[in-house]
ChimeraX commands (.cxc) that place a marker at each C-alpha (Angstrom):
marker #1 position 105.53,96.32,85.22 radius 0.5
marker #1 position 105.86,92.53,85.71 radius 0.5
marker #1 position 105.52,92.89,89.48 radius 0.5
marker #1 position 102.29,94.85,89.10 radius 0.5
marker #1 position 100.92,92.23,86.69 radius 0.5
marker #1 position 101.93,89.44,89.10 radius 0.5
marker #1 position 100.10,91.07,92.02 radius 0.5
marker #1 position 96.99,91.68,89.91 radius 0.5
marker #1 position 96.95,88.07,88.76 radius 0.5
marker #1 position 97.49,86.82,92.30 radius 0.5
marker #1 position 94.69,89.02,93.62 radius 0.5
marker #1 position 92.24,87.83,90.95 radius 0.5
marker #1 position 93.17,84.19,91.58 radius 0.5
marker #1 position 92.76,84.62,95.35 radius 0.5
marker #1 position 89.36,86.26,94.96 radius 0.5
marker #1 position 88.14,83.56,92.58 radius 0.5
marker #1 position 89.40,80.80,94.87 radius 0.5
marker #1 position 87.70,82.34,97.87 radius 0.5
marker #1 position 84.46,82.70,95.93 radius 0.5
marker #1 position 84.44,79.04,94.88 radius 0.5
marker #1 position 85.23,77.84,98.40 radius 0.5
marker #1 position 82.48,80.03,99.82 radius 0.5
marker #1 position 80.01,78.60,97.30 radius 0.5
marker #1 position 80.39,75.09,98.69 radius 0.5
marker #1 position 77.44,74.54,100.98 radius 0.5
marker #1 position 75.19,71.86,102.29 radius 0.5
marker #1 position 72.79,70.39,99.77 radius 0.5
marker #1 position 69.40,72.05,99.73 radius 0.5
marker #1 position 66.07,70.25,99.75 radius 0.5
marker #1 position 67.51,66.99,101.08 radius 0.5
marker #1 position 64.12,66.16,102.57 radius 0.5
marker #1 position 62.34,66.80,99.26 radius 0.5
marker #1 position 64.60,64.47,97.22 radius 0.5
marker #1 position 65.76,61.70,99.58 radius 0.5
marker #1 position 62.68,59.48,99.65 radius 0.5
marker #1 position 62.58,56.61,97.18 radius 0.5
marker #1 position 64.99,54.00,95.84 radius 0.5
marker #1 position 68.61,54.80,94.97 radius 0.5
marker #1 position 70.95,52.41,93.12 radius 0.5
marker #1 position 74.72,52.55,92.86 radius 0.5
marker #1 position 76.43,54.14,89.87 radius 0.5
marker #1 position 79.97,54.04,91.33 radius 0.5
marker #1 position 81.75,53.84,94.67 radius 0.5
marker #1 position 85.15,54.57,96.15 radius 0.5
marker #1 position 86.92,53.00,99.12 radius 0.5
marker #1 position 89.64,55.16,100.66 radius 0.5
marker #1 position 89.53,57.32,97.53 radius 0.5
marker #1 position 90.05,54.40,95.13 radius 0.5
marker #1 position 87.31,53.06,92.82 radius 0.5
marker #1 position 85.76,49.80,93.99 radius 0.5
marker #1 position 83.30,47.38,92.41 radius 0.5
marker #1 position 82.53,45.63,95.71 radius 0.5
marker #1 position 79.16,47.40,95.87 radius 0.5
marker #1 position 78.03,46.72,92.30 radius 0.5
marker #1 position 74.38,46.07,93.32 radius 0.5
marker #1 position 74.18,48.43,96.31 radius 0.5
marker #1 position 70.87,50.16,96.87 radius 0.5
marker #1 position 69.16,52.35,99.47 radius 0.5
marker #1 position 65.44,52.90,99.93 radius 0.5
marker #1 position 64.17,55.71,102.16 radius 0.5
marker #1 position 60.53,56.20,103.12 radius 0.5
marker #1 position 58.82,59.10,104.83 radius 0.5
marker #1 position 57.96,56.93,107.85 radius 0.5
marker #1 position 61.67,56.97,108.81 radius 0.5
marker #1 position 62.57,53.50,107.58 radius 0.5
marker #1 position 65.40,52.66,105.22 radius 0.5
marker #1 position 66.34,49.46,103.44 radius 0.5
marker #1 position 69.76,48.65,102.06 radius 0.5
marker #1 position 71.91,45.71,101.10 radius 0.5
marker #1 position 75.09,47.32,102.47 radius 0.5
marker #1 position 76.66,44.44,104.46 radius 0.5
marker #1 position 77.09,46.43,107.71 radius 0.5
marker #1 position 73.55,47.80,107.68 radius 0.5
marker #1 position 71.74,45.22,105.61 radius 0.5
marker #1 position 67.98,44.96,105.82 radius 0.5
marker #1 position 65.41,47.37,107.18 radius 0.5
marker #1 position 66.18,49.84,109.95 radius 0.5
marker #1 position 65.08,53.23,111.24 radius 0.5
marker #1 position 66.88,56.38,110.14 radius 0.5
marker #1 position 66.87,60.04,111.04 radius 0.5
marker #1 position 67.67,63.00,108.82 radius 0.5
marker #1 position 69.52,65.88,110.45 radius 0.5
marker #1 position 70.46,68.55,107.92 radius 0.5
marker #1 position 72.65,66.75,105.42 radius 0.5
marker #1 position 73.29,63.70,107.64 radius 0.5
marker #1 position 71.36,60.43,107.49 radius 0.5
marker #1 position 71.80,58.33,110.64 radius 0.5
marker #1 position 70.93,54.66,110.27 radius 0.5
marker #1 position 70.22,52.82,113.53 radius 0.5
marker #1 position 71.06,49.10,113.40 radius 0.5
marker #1 position 71.28,46.59,116.23 radius 0.5
marker #1 position 75.08,46.55,115.90 radius 0.5
marker #1 position 75.84,50.25,115.32 radius 0.5
marker #1 position 74.78,53.65,114.10 radius 0.5
marker #1 position 75.96,54.49,110.59 radius 0.5
marker #1 position 76.12,58.17,109.64 radius 0.5
marker #1 position 76.03,59.14,105.96 radius 0.5
marker #1 position 76.97,62.65,104.86 radius 0.5
marker #1 position 74.90,63.77,101.88 radius 0.5
marker #1 position 77.37,65.66,99.71 radius 0.5
marker #1 position 74.90,66.44,96.96 radius 0.5
marker #1 position 71.37,65.49,96.00 radius 0.5
marker #1 position 68.81,66.36,93.37 radius 0.5
marker #1 position 65.81,64.58,91.86 radius 0.5
marker #1 position 67.97,61.95,90.12 radius 0.5
marker #1 position 71.47,61.84,91.71 radius 0.5
marker #1 position 72.68,61.33,95.28 radius 0.5
marker #1 position 76.27,61.41,96.54 radius 0.5
marker #1 position 76.80,60.10,100.08 radius 0.5
marker #1 position 79.95,59.46,102.07 radius 0.5
marker #1 position 80.53,57.52,105.27 radius 0.5
marker #1 position 83.29,55.90,107.31 radius 0.5
marker #1 position 82.92,52.19,108.00 radius 0.5
marker #1 position 85.47,50.34,110.12 radius 0.5
marker #1 position 87.87,53.30,109.83 radius 0.5
marker #1 position 87.64,53.30,106.02 radius 0.5
marker #1 position 86.05,56.20,104.08 radius 0.5
marker #1 position 83.51,55.34,101.39 radius 0.5
marker #1 position 81.74,57.48,98.83 radius 0.5
marker #1 position 78.65,56.32,96.96 radius 0.5
marker #1 position 77.28,57.86,93.77 radius 0.5
marker #1 position 73.67,56.75,93.37 radius 0.5
marker #1 position 70.90,57.18,90.81 radius 0.5
marker #1 position 67.20,57.41,91.70 radius 0.5
marker #1 position 65.05,54.64,90.23 radius 0.5
marker #1 position 61.34,53.96,90.00 radius 0.5
marker link #1:1,2 radius 0.2
marker link #1:2,3 radius 0.2
marker link #1:3,4 radius 0.2
marker link #1:4,5 radius 0.2
marker link #1:5,6 radius 0.2
marker link #1:6,7 radius 0.2
marker link #1:7,8 radius 0.2
marker link #1:8,9 radius 0.2
marker link #1:9,10 radius 0.2
marker link #1:10,11 radius 0.2
marker link #1:11,12 radius 0.2
marker link #1:12,13 radius 0.2
marker link #1:13,14 radius 0.2
marker link #1:14,15 radius 0.2
marker link #1:15,16 radius 0.2
marker link #1:16,17 radius 0.2
marker link #1:17,18 radius 0.2
marker link #1:18,19 radius 0.2
marker link #1:19,20 radius 0.2
marker link #1:20,21 radius 0.2
marker link #1:21,22 radius 0.2
marker link #1:22,23 radius 0.2
marker link #1:23,24 radius 0.2
marker link #1:24,25 radius 0.2
marker link #1:25,26 radius 0.2
marker link #1:26,27 radius 0.2
marker link #1:27,28 radius 0.2
marker link #1:28,29 radius 0.2
marker link #1:29,30 radius 0.2
marker link #1:30,31 radius 0.2
marker link #1:31,32 radius 0.2
marker link #1:32,33 radius 0.2
marker link #1:33,34 radius 0.2
marker link #1:34,35 radius 0.2
marker link #1:35,36 radius 0.2
marker link #1:36,37 radius 0.2
marker link #1:37,38 radius 0.2
marker link #1:38,39 radius 0.2
marker link #1:39,40 radius 0.2
marker link #1:40,41 radius 0.2
marker link #1:41,42 radius 0.2
marker link #1:42,43 radius 0.2
marker link #1:43,44 radius 0.2
marker link #1:44,45 radius 0.2
marker link #1:45,46 radius 0.2
marker link #1:46,47 radius 0.2
marker link #1:47,48 radius 0.2
marker link #1:48,49 radius 0.2
marker link #1:49,50 radius 0.2
marker link #1:50,51 radius 0.2
marker link #1:51,52 radius 0.2
marker link #1:52,53 radius 0.2
marker link #1:53,54 radius 0.2
marker link #1:54,55 radius 0.2
marker link #1:55,56 radius 0.2
marker link #1:56,57 radius 0.2
marker link #1:57,58 radius 0.2
marker link #1:58,59 radius 0.2
marker link #1:59,60 radius 0.2
marker link #1:60,61 radius 0.2
marker link #1:61,62 radius 0.2
marker link #1:62,63 radius 0.2
marker link #1:63,64 radius 0.2
marker link #1:64,65 radius 0.2
marker link #1:65,66 radius 0.2
marker link #1:66,67 radius 0.2
marker link #1:67,68 radius 0.2
marker link #1:68,69 radius 0.2
marker link #1:69,70 radius 0.2
marker link #1:70,71 radius 0.2
marker link #1:71,72 radius 0.2
marker link #1:72,73 radius 0.2
marker link #1:73,74 radius 0.2
marker link #1:74,75 radius 0.2
marker link #1:75,76 radius 0.2
marker link #1:76,77 radius 0.2
marker link #1:77,78 radius 0.2
marker link #1:78,79 radius 0.2
marker link #1:79,80 radius 0.2
marker link #1:80,81 radius 0.2
marker link #1:81,82 radius 0.2
marker link #1:82,83 radius 0.2
marker link #1:83,84 radius 0.2
marker link #1:84,85 radius 0.2
marker link #1:85,86 radius 0.2
marker link #1:86,87 radius 0.2
marker link #1:87,88 radius 0.2
marker link #1:88,89 radius 0.2
marker link #1:89,90 radius 0.2
marker link #1:90,91 radius 0.2
marker link #1:91,92 radius 0.2
marker link #1:92,93 radius 0.2
marker link #1:93,94 radius 0.2
marker link #1:94,95 radius 0.2
marker link #1:95,96 radius 0.2
marker link #1:96,97 radius 0.2
marker link #1:97,98 radius 0.2
marker link #1:98,99 radius 0.2
marker link #1:99,100 radius 0.2
marker link #1:100,101 radius 0.2
marker link #1:101,102 radius 0.2
marker link #1:102,103 radius 0.2
marker link #1:103,104 radius 0.2
marker link #1:104,105 radius 0.2
marker link #1:105,106 radius 0.2
marker link #1:106,107 radius 0.2
marker link #1:107,108 radius 0.2
marker link #1:108,109 radius 0.2
marker link #1:109,110 radius 0.2
marker link #1:110,111 radius 0.2
marker link #1:111,112 radius 0.2
marker link #1:112,113 radius 0.2
marker link #1:113,114 radius 0.2
marker link #1:114,115 radius 0.2
marker link #1:115,116 radius 0.2
marker link #1:116,117 radius 0.2
marker link #1:117,118 radius 0.2
marker link #1:118,119 radius 0.2
marker link #1:119,120 radius 0.2
marker link #1:120,121 radius 0.2
marker link #1:121,122 radius 0.2
marker link #1:122,123 radius 0.2
marker link #1:123,124 radius 0.2
marker link #1:124,125 radius 0.2
marker link #1:125,126 radius 0.2
view
């Protein structure tokens, strides 16, 4: 009886796990929510919390221009939106941001800068 119960439990767990994994998808309506000003709530560097970016912001406009005070991409530069990826074109480099989630008030983006992964949790402001 214990073996049967074990297999049933394992099957249910496997099905639930598969369902949750399958539910992870690209954010919808990126284009509808991205434009405007976003300010940092929190950030991680290599998975560890960091306060280095305490006043970080991003501004995106529909003309394809973004402004940020991120040191590697500081100032105004063109950007493109391809699915859930924002590509910022600076004179020095192209920075690609993966939009992990977005809605009308919260934006989570990740990127790799100088071989270090970063994740930014941002709040939309007026």
